[in-house]
N, C-alpha and C positions, 0 to 999 in steps of 0.2 A: 751274821757274818761279818768280820772285821773288815774295815776299808782296805788294810794291805792284801789281804786275802781276795777280795774282791778285784782289787788292781791286778793281780798274780792272774786272777781266772779270766779278766779282761783282754790282758795282754797276751795270753796264752792263745784265746779264741783270735783275736786281731792276727798275732803273728803267722797263726796257721791258716787263716783265710787269705790274708794278704801279702804275707811274706814279711821279713824283718825291714828291709828296707822302704817298702810301701808304706808301712803302718807308722801313723804318727801318735805322738803322746796325747795330742787333743782327743783321737779316735779312742784310744785306751781310755782315758778319763771319762769321755762321754758314757762309753760302753760300762764302766763300773760306776757311774754316777758319783763321781769323786771331784773335788775341787781341785785346782790348780796346786794351792798350797799342800792339800793331803798327799797329791802324787808326789811332790818334791820332797815332802816331809819324809816320805820313804824310800823313794829312789833317786838318785841325784840326775840321772839320765837315761835315756833309753838303752844304752848298752848294759847297765847295771841291771835295769828290768828285765831285758833279755836273759842275761846271765842269769838271773834266780828264777827267771821261768824254766831256761833248760835244764839248770841244775835240779829243779823240782822234779821234771820229767824223767831225769836220768834216775834220780833216786826211786821215783814210783816204780820204773821199769824194773830197777835192779831188786827192789825189794819182791816183786812178784817172781820174777826168774829164779832168786835166791831160794826162796821158800819152795817153789817147785822143786828144783834140784835138789836142795840138801835132804829134802824130805823123802827122797827116793831111795828105795830099798837096794837098788842094785844100778850097775852102769847104765844097762840098756834103758831101764825107766827113766832114770836122770837125764840123759840123753832127749829121750823123746818128750819127757816133761818140760825140759826147757824151751824146745821147739814151740810146742802148744803152749805155753805160758807167754811166750814172746808173741805169738799170732793172736791169742785170745787178749794179751794187753792192748795190742794194735787194733784190734776190732772193737773193744769197748771204750778205747781213749784215742780217737783218730785226730783230734786236735794236738793232743800232748805228743802223740807219735809223729805228727808233721813237724812239731819243734824240734824234737829230738833227732830226727832225721836230718836237720838242717845243721849248719855249721856249729861248731861246738865253740863257745866264747873262749877267750884267753884264760887259760889256767883252770878252767872247770873241770878239765880230767885230772888235776893234779888234787881235787878236793879228797881229804881224809875218807870220807864215804866211799868215794870210788876205789881208792886204795884196799880198802877193807873188802869190798866187794871182789875185786880181782885176785885177791888174795885167798879168800873164800872159795871161790869158783876153781881156781888153779890147785888148791890144797885137795879139793873133793875129786879133781880129775886125775892129780898124781896117785892118790891113793888106789883108784880103780886101775890106772896104768901100772901101778904097782905090782898087782897080781895078774896082770896081763887080759885084763877085759877089754880094756882099749889101747889105741896106739900112744906111744910117746912122742908127743907134738909140742913144737914151740907153741907159747899162747896164742901168738897173732895168726899163726896158721890154722890152730885149733879152732878159733873163733870165726874164722871165716869158712871153714867146711861146717862147722856146726849150726852158724846163724845166716851163713851168705845167703842160700836160696830163699829161705825165709823172709830175710830182709829185702831183698830183691822184688818178690811176691808183694810185701806188705808196701814197699814204695810205689808200685805201680798200682795196687787197689787204690792207696791215698790219692793218686794223682788222677784217679778215674779211668786208668787204662785196663782195669779188670774188675769184673762187676762182683765176682764171688768173692765174699769176706774172706779175710786170710784164717779167720778160726775154723773155717770148713774145710780148709785143706790141711790143717795141722796135722793129721794122722799121717798123711802121704809124706809131708815133708819131714816129720819126725823119723819116720821109717827110713826115709833115704838117707837123714842124717845119722841115723845108727849105723846104716850099711858102710858108710863112708868111714866112720869112726871107730867101729869095733877092729879089734885085734882079731887079724884074720888066720892067727897061729892056733 
C-alpha cells in the first residue's frame, strides 16, 4: 500500500476514534508508519488531511448509494435499496461513516463528484415523480425523509447507544421510507 493511502487510512481511523480536534498528526503518522517528511509531502496540514479523508468517505458512500438506487427497476425498489445501501455501508465502514457524519470541511460539498451524484439522484427521483410513483419534493426535504431515520439510527449505533447493527434494520427503515415517499394517489 502506498504511503499516501496508509496515511489516509490511519487518519480515518484516528479521526473516527479520537475526533478531529483530539487527533494529532503525530498519532496519524505513527499509526501509518510514516515519517514526518512523508506526511508533509502529501498533506500540508491536518485540515487538508481531514478534508481528503472526508471527501474519500463521501465518494465511497455515494458510489454504494448511487449503484443501489440506479440499478433498481422501479421507484419502490430504489427507495428501499437506497436505505439498505446506506445502512449496509455504515455497518461495513463504521470508521468511515463516523468521519462522514462529522462536520464537512469547507468546500467539500462543492466537489464535482458530489454535484454529479446529486444530479444523478435528483434525475432518478424526477423520473419516478414524473409518472406519479413518488411525491414531488424539494431535494433537501426528500433527503431528510428518505434517509433521515436511517441516519439517526446509524449515528446512535456508531455512538454505542444502540447495539443492533444498522444493516439489520434496513428492511424496516426502507419500508418506512417508502410509505413516506410514495405518491398516495
